[in-house]
C-alpha positions in Angstrom: -40.1 -30.8 -16.9 -43.4 -30.7 -18.7 -47.2 -30.6 -18.1 -49.5 -33.4 -18.9 -50.3 -33.9 -22.6 -51.9 -37.4 -22.7 -55.4 -38.3 -23.8 -58.3 -36.3 -22.3 -56.1 -33.6 -20.7 -57.8 -30.3 -19.9 -56.3 -27.4 -21.9 -55.8 -24.4 -19.7 -57.1 -26.4 -16.8 -54.7 -24.7 -14.3 -54.7 -21.3 -16.1 -53.8 -20.0 -19.5 -51.3 -22.3 -21.1 -51.3 -24.7 -18.1 -52.7 -28.1 -19.0 -54.6 -30.0 -16.3 -56.0 -33.3 -15.3 -59.7 -34.5 -15.1 -61.4 -37.5 -13.5 -63.7 -40.0 -15.2 -67.3 -38.8 -15.0 -69.7 -41.7 -14.9 -72.8 -39.4 -15.3 -71.6 -37.8 -18.5 -69.3 -40.6 -19.7 -66.3 -38.1 -20.0 -63.1 -40.1 -19.8 -60.3 -39.3 -17.3 -56.9 -38.0 -18.3 -54.4 -40.6 -19.3 -50.7 -39.9 -18.4 -48.4 -40.7 -21.3 -44.8 -42.0 -21.2 -43.1 -38.6 -21.9 -44.8 -37.1 -18.9 -44.1 -39.9 -16.5 -40.4 -40.0 -17.6 -40.1 -36.3 -17.0 -41.5 -36.6 -13.5 -39.3 -39.6 -12.7 -36.1 -37.9 -13.9 -36.8 -34.6 -12.1 -37.1 -36.5 -8.8 -34.2 -38.9 -9.5 -31.9 -36.2 -10.7 -32.2 -34.2 -7.4 -31.6 -37.3 -5.3 -28.5 -38.2 -7.3 -27.2 -34.7 -7.4 -27.2 -34.8 -3.6 -25.1 -37.9 -3.6 -27.8 -40.5 -3.0 -28.0 -43.8 -4.8 -31.5 -44.7 -5.8 -33.0 -47.4 -3.6 -36.3 -49.0 -4.5 -36.8 -49.9 -0.8 -36.4 -46.4 0.5 -39.3 -44.0 -0.1 -37.7 -41.1 1.9 -34.9 -40.3 -0.6 -36.6 -37.2 -2.1 -37.0 -35.8 1.5 -33.4 -36.6 2.2 -32.2 -34.8 -0.9 -34.3 -31.7 -0.2 -33.0 -31.4 3.4 -29.4 -31.8 2.2 -29.8 -29.2 -0.5 -31.5 -26.6 1.8 -29.0 -27.2 4.6 -26.0 -26.9 2.4 -27.2 -23.6 1.0 -28.4 -22.1 4.3 -25.3 -23.0 6.2 -26.9 -25.5 8.5 -24.6 -28.5 8.8 -26.2 -31.7 7.6 -23.9 -33.7 9.8 -20.6 -34.0 11.5 -17.8 -36.1 9.9 -14.7 -37.1 11.9 -11.5 -37.9 9.9 -8.3 -39.5 11.2 -7.0 -40.9 7.9 -6.9 -40.0 4.2 -10.5 -39.6 3.1 -12.4 -38.7 -0.1 -15.6 -36.8 0.6 -18.8 -37.5 -1.4 -21.4 -35.1 -2.9 -23.9 -36.6 -0.5 -21.8 -35.2 2.4 -22.0 -31.6 1.2 -23.1 -29.2 3.9 -21.2 -31.2 6.6 -18.9 -30.0 9.3 -15.6 -32.0 8.8 -13.2 -32.3 11.7 -9.8 -33.8 11.3 -9.5 -35.6 14.6 -6.2 -37.4 14.4 -3.5 -38.8 12.2 -0.5 -37.1 10.7 -0.5 -35.4 7.3 -4.1 -36.3 6.6 -5.3 -35.7 3.0 -8.9 -34.8 2.5 -10.1 -35.0 -1.1 -13.2 -32.9 -2.0 -16.0 -34.3 -4.2 -15.8 -33.8 -8.0 -18.0 -30.8 -8.5 -20.6 -30.2 -11.2 -23.3 -27.7 -12.1 -25.8 -29.7 -10.0 -23.6 -29.1 -6.9 -23.3 -25.3 -7.4 -23.7 -23.6 -4.0 -22.8 -26.6 -1.9 -20.3 -26.1 0.9 -18.0 -27.8 3.5 -16.7 -26.5 6.8 -13.4 -28.2 7.6 -11.5 -27.8 10.9 -8.0 -29.1 11.7 -7.5 -29.4 15.5 -4.6 -31.8 15.0 -1.0 -30.9 15.5 0.1 -31.5 11.9 -0.7 -29.8 8.5 -3.6 -31.4 6.6 -3.9 -31.2 2.9 -7.2 -30.5 1.1 -7.3 -31.8 -2.5 -9.6 -31.0 -5.4 -10.7 -33.8 -7.7 -8.8 -34.4 -10.9 -8.7 -31.4 -13.2 -10.3 -29.1 -10.6 -8.8 -26.5 -8.3 -9.3 -24.8 -5.0 -9.4 -21.0 -5.4 -7.8 -19.2 -2.4 -7.2 -15.5 -2.2 -6.8 -15.1 -6.0 -4.8 -18.2 -6.4 -6.0 -21.5 -7.8 -4.3 -24.8 -7.0 -5.0 -28.4 -6.8 -4.3 -28.5 -3.1 -4.7 -26.3 0.0 -2.6 -26.6 3.2 -4.8 -26.3 6.3 -2.5 -25.4 9.2 -3.0 -27.0 12.7 -5.8 -25.2 14.7 -7.3 -23.6 11.7 -10.6 -23.9 9.9 -11.8 -23.2 6.4 -15.2 -22.9 4.6 -15.3 -24.0 0.9 -18.1 -23.6 -1.6 -18.4 -24.6 -5.2 -19.7 -22.7 -8.3 -20.1 -26.1 -10.1 -16.7 -26.0 -11.7 -14.2 -25.5 -8.8 -14.0 -25.0 -5.1 -13.4 -21.6 -3.4 -12.4 -20.5 0.1 -15.0 -18.1 1.4 -13.9 -18.1 5.0 -10.8 -19.0 6.9 -9.0 -18.6 10.2 -5.6 -18.7 8.5 -4.4 -16.2 6.0 -6.5 -16.7 2.9 -3.7 -15.5 0.6 -1.6 -18.5 1.2 -2.0 -21.1 -1.6 0.1 -23.5 0.4 2.7 -24.0 3.1 6.2 -25.1 2.2 9.3 -26.1 4.2 12.8 -25.7 2.9 15.9 -27.0 4.5 18.3 -26.6 1.6 19.2 -23.9 -1.0 16.3 -23.9 -3.4 15.3 -22.2 -6.7 11.6 -21.4 -6.4 9.2 -21.9 -9.3 5.8 -20.2 -10.0 4.2 -23.1 -8.1 5.3 -21.3 -4.9 3.3 -18.1 -5.7 0.9 -17.3 -2.9 2.7 -19.7 -0.5 4.0 -19.4 3.0 7.6 -20.7 2.9 9.4 -21.6 6.1 13.1 -22.0 5.9 13.7 -24.7 8.5 17.3 -25.8 8.5 20.8 -25.6 7.2 23.3 -22.7 7.3 24.2 -20.2 4.6 21.2 -21.1 2.5 20.3 -19.2 -0.7 16.6 -19.1 -1.7 16.2 -17.9 -5.3 12.9 -16.3 -6.1 10.9 -17.4 -9.2 11.4 -15.7 -12.5 8.8 -13.0 -12.8 7.1 -11.6 -15.9 4.1 -9.4 -16.8 1.8 -12.4 -16.5 2.8 -12.8 -12.8 2.3 -9.1 -11.8 0.7 -8.9 -8.4 1.8 -12.4 -7.2 3.3 -12.6 -3.7 5.5 -14.8 -1.5 5.9 -14.9 2.2 9.2 -16.3 3.6 10.1 -16.9 7.3 13.7 -17.7 8.4 13.3 -20.2 11.2 17.1 -21.0 11.1 19.7 -19.6 13.4 21.6 -17.9 10.7 21.0 -15.4 7.9 19.5 -16.6 4.6 20.3 -15.0 1.2 17.3 -14.2 -1.0 18.4 -14.0 -4.7 16.6 -12.7 -7.8 16.8 -14.5 -11.1 19.3 -13.2 -13.7 18.4 -9.7 -14.8 15.9 -9.1 -12.0 16.2 -7.3 -8.7 14.8 -7.3 -5.2 13.8 -3.8 -3.9 14.2 -3.6 -0.1 13.5 -0.2 1.3 15.8 2.2 -0.5 18.1 -0.6 -1.5 17.7 -2.6 -4.7 20.0 -5.5 -5.8 20.1 -9.0 -7.0 20.4 -10.3 -3.5 19.1 -9.4 -0.1 19.7 -10.8 3.4 16.9 -12.2 5.6 18.1 -12.2 9.2 17.6 -15.2 11.5 14.0 -15.1 12.9 12.8 -12.6 10.3 10.0 -12.8 7.9 9.3 -10.9 4.7 6.5 -10.6 2.2 7.4 -9.8 -1.4 5.3 -9.0 -4.4 6.2 -8.6 -8.1 5.2 -6.0 -10.6 6.1 -8.3 -13.4 9.7 -7.1 -13.7 11.2 -7.1 -10.2 10.4 -8.0 -6.6 9.6 -5.5 -3.9 9.2 -5.9 -0.1 5.7 -4.9 1.0 5.9 -6.2 4.6 8.6 -7.2 7.0 8.6 -9.0 10.3 10.7 -8.9 13.5 14.4 -9.4 13.0 14.4 -7.9 9.5 17.6 -5.9 8.8 15.4 -2.9 7.8 14.2 -2.8 11.4 17.4 -3.2 13.4 20.7 -1.4 13.5 20.2 1.8 11.5 16.8 1.4 9.9 15.9 3.7 6.9 12.7 5.2 5.7 11.8 7.8 3.1 12.0 11.4 4.3 8.6 13.1 4.4 8.2 16.5 2.9 8.7 19.4 5.4 5.4 20.3 7.1 3.9 16.8 6.8 1.5 16.2 9.6 0.0 12.7 9.4 0.7 9.1 10.6 3.7 8.7 8.3 6.9 7.7 10.1 9.3 10.5 10.7 13.0 9.6 10.3 15.8 11.6 11.9 16.4 13.7 8.8 12.8 14.9 8.9 13.0 15.7 12.6 16.2 17.6 12.1 14.7 19.7 9.4 11.5 20.5 11.2 12.5 22.6 14.2 12.8 26.3 15.1 11.3 29.5 13.6 12.0 31.3 10.3 15.4 33.2 10.3 17.0 31.3 13.2 20.6 30.9 12.1 23.9 29.6 13.4 27.2 31.0 12.1 25.7 33.3 9.5 28.3 35.3 7.6 28.2 37.2 4.3 30.0 39.9 2.3 30.2 41.9 -0.9 33.1 43.9 -2.3 31.0 46.9 -3.1 30.1 48.6 -6.4 29.0 45.2 -7.6 25.6 43.3 -7.8 26.9 40.1 -6.3 27.2 38.9 -2.7 27.7 35.5 -0.9 26.8 33.9 2.4 27.8 30.8 4.4 25.5 29.5 7.1 26.1 26.6 9.4 22.3 26.1 10.1 19.2 28.0 9.0 15.5 27.6 9.6 13.1 28.6 6.7 9.3 28.4 6.7 6.4 28.5 4.2 4.8 31.3 6.3 5.0 32.5 9.8 3.8 29.5 11.9 3.8 27.3 8.8 5.8 24.2 7.8 9.6 24.6 8.5 12.8 23.2 7.2 16.4 23.3 8.6 19.3 23.7 6.2 22.9 22.9 7.1 26.3 23.9 5.7 24.8 26.3 3.2 26.9 28.2 0.7 24.7 30.8 -1.0 25.3 33.4 -3.6 23.3 36.2 -5.2 23.5 38.1 -8.5 21.2 41.1 -8.8 21.6 41.2 -12.6 19.6 38.0 -13.0 16.0 37.0 -12.2 14.7 34.0 -10.4 16.6 31.7 -8.0 19.9 33.4 -6.9 18.7 36.7 -8.4 15.9 39.3 -8.1 12.3 38.2 -7.9 11.3 40.9 -10.5 12.9 43.9 -12.0 16.4 45.3 -11.2 18.2 46.0 -8.0 16.9 49.3 -6.6 18.9 52.6 -6.9 19.7 54.0 -3.5 16.9 51.9 -2.0 16.2 49.1 0.4 17.0 45.6 -0.8 16.1 42.4 1.1 17.8 39.0 0.4 16.1 35.7 1.4 17.4 32.2 1.5 14.7 30.1 -0.3 14.2 26.3 -0.4 12.7 23.8 -2.9 11.4 20.8 -0.9 11.1 18.6 -4.1 14.7 19.0 -5.3 16.0 19.9 -1.8 17.9 22.9 -3.2 18.7 26.1 -1.4 19.0 29.4 -3.3 18.7 33.2 -2.7 16.1 35.7 -3.8 16.3 39.5 -3.8 13.2 41.7 -3.4 12.2 45.3 -2.7 8.8 44.2 -1.4 7.7 43.3 2.1 9.8 45.7 4.2 12.1 42.8 5.3 9.5 40.5 6.8 11.0 37.3 8.2 9.4 35.2 5.4 9.3 36.2 1.7 5.9 37.7 0.7 6.7 39.3 -2.6 4.5 37.0 -4.7 7.1 36.1 -7.2 8.8 33.0 -5.7 10.6 30.9 -8.3 8.8 27.7 -9.3 9.1 24.8 -6.8 10.5 27.0 -4.0 8.0 27.2 -1.0 10.1 28.1 2.0 12.2 31.2 2.9 14.0 33.1 5.6 15.4 36.7 5.5 19.2 36.7 5.7 20.2 40.2 4.7 18.8 43.8 4.4 20.6 46.9 3.3 20.5 50.0 1.0 22.0 50.0 -2.5 24.2 52.8 -3.9 23.2 55.3 -6.5 24.2 52.8 -9.3 21.9 50.0 -8.0 24.8 48.0 -6.5 25.9 46.8 -3.1 27.7 49.5 -1.2 30.1 46.8 0.1 29.5 45.1 3.5 30.6 42.5 5.9 28.0 40.5 7.9 28.3 38.4 11.0 25.0 37.0 12.3 22.5 39.8 12.1 25.0 42.6 12.3 25.9 44.2 8.9 28.9 46.6 8.7 29.0 49.1 5.8 31.7 51.6 4.8 31.5 54.9 6.8 28.8 57.0 5.1 28.2 60.7 5.9 24.5 61.5 6.4 24.8 65.0 7.8 27.3 67.8 7.5 27.1 71.4 8.9 24.0 73.1 10.2 22.9 74.0 13.7 20.0 73.0 15.9 18.9 74.4 19.3 16.2 71.8 19.9 15.9 68.0 19.2 15.8 67.6 15.4 15.1 64.5 13.4 17.8 63.4 11.0 16.8 61.1 8.1 18.9 58.0 7.7 16.8 56.0 5.2 19.4 56.6 2.5 21.8 54.3 4.3 19.8 52.2 6.8 17.1 49.7 5.7 13.5 49.8 6.9 13.7 46.8 9.2 17.0 47.7 11.0 16.6 47.3 14.8 19.6 49.5 15.7 22.3 51.6 14.0 25.6 53.0 15.2 27.9 55.8 14.1 30.0 58.7 15.3 30.2 62.5 15.4 33.2 64.5 14.3 
């Protein structure tokens, strides 16, 4: 576009740098401005280019074409439909129809070809609805694509009863709204064993017939990371999904070169560039029937994560509850051992809990850390407390000895070995004068020691306290003995 520059134009006539026009002045003899060819050609092409960009063919007998082009441009950008187009057979849309509502009113397998797009069409749109009972195919013009949910393809399958809104950036068409899943680049039906190619990426694949079929997934590589496939088994028998040579399909906790898709089941798979993984499963999937599996949450987890039976079995009871607890030490040694059918440990009183089963635990007071003392050596003629401790990451049980805490139900000594977060008291007693076990046998919470004399001789005529701390731990609930 340019401003007038012909003979007798008025410099700055419409403001600084804006040339203007003037009329002939008979009184002064000043001549009027004369338009030159370059100006008139510029005006002509500006108007004609807009009309043609909106799909109009210039018509010397129609003086409303500029108005038509402006209405079409504004409507296509504001979302107001410029018209309604009914289609019942294969049709190629034109640029002049941009902004229209297109309804596929009949026919079977109708193909709708979009206009070839260009910079002049940038921002134009179509709304296309398929109320028919068969899949319609939307096609881009030669060398152009339809971008749909991150996938670009020459065609887009529009399922029955669905609608889609497409817009163009001047070089391709893109889906900006849809009543069907926007991630599907197409819909495919398979009735025989098939080796899929990358052309199926982003597609919805319906396995419609045959028995004992094998569907082999596309070869994946780094360039395909993030791509996905959705498969639905509409047959009455199981279908085998197979990975290409050297690749795997990860399904729950199971990974292998093949997986089974049950009759009536659907699955969505994605690739990281080296293998395939299941990210969604539909009814009938083998991971949802029979004995379904799921990762076991960490003990104490409290959120919307699924809890499997292992988690539920681990998370019940209070610290120290035990079934079939037994232990022993030969005496005059720093080692002891326990077997426990079931035991509850906690992070703290009222905290997260875990249940252990069939535990075989040992302790060596000459060592530090797991299965030894928390710090220092075993006490000499002093109270010692042994805890069962649990590492939820490695799922390992161990023991830990301490002189701290006066035998609280949960360890509180402050020197828990790395990774261990849960504990339960399993033993309390007094060591001998060499810092060793005095020898014991334990059943449940009852611990039997060798007969130990605590008082000999003397007389008392009134009730007199007798100290037993040298042989009975601080937290003992009861003690028994005899007089002789």
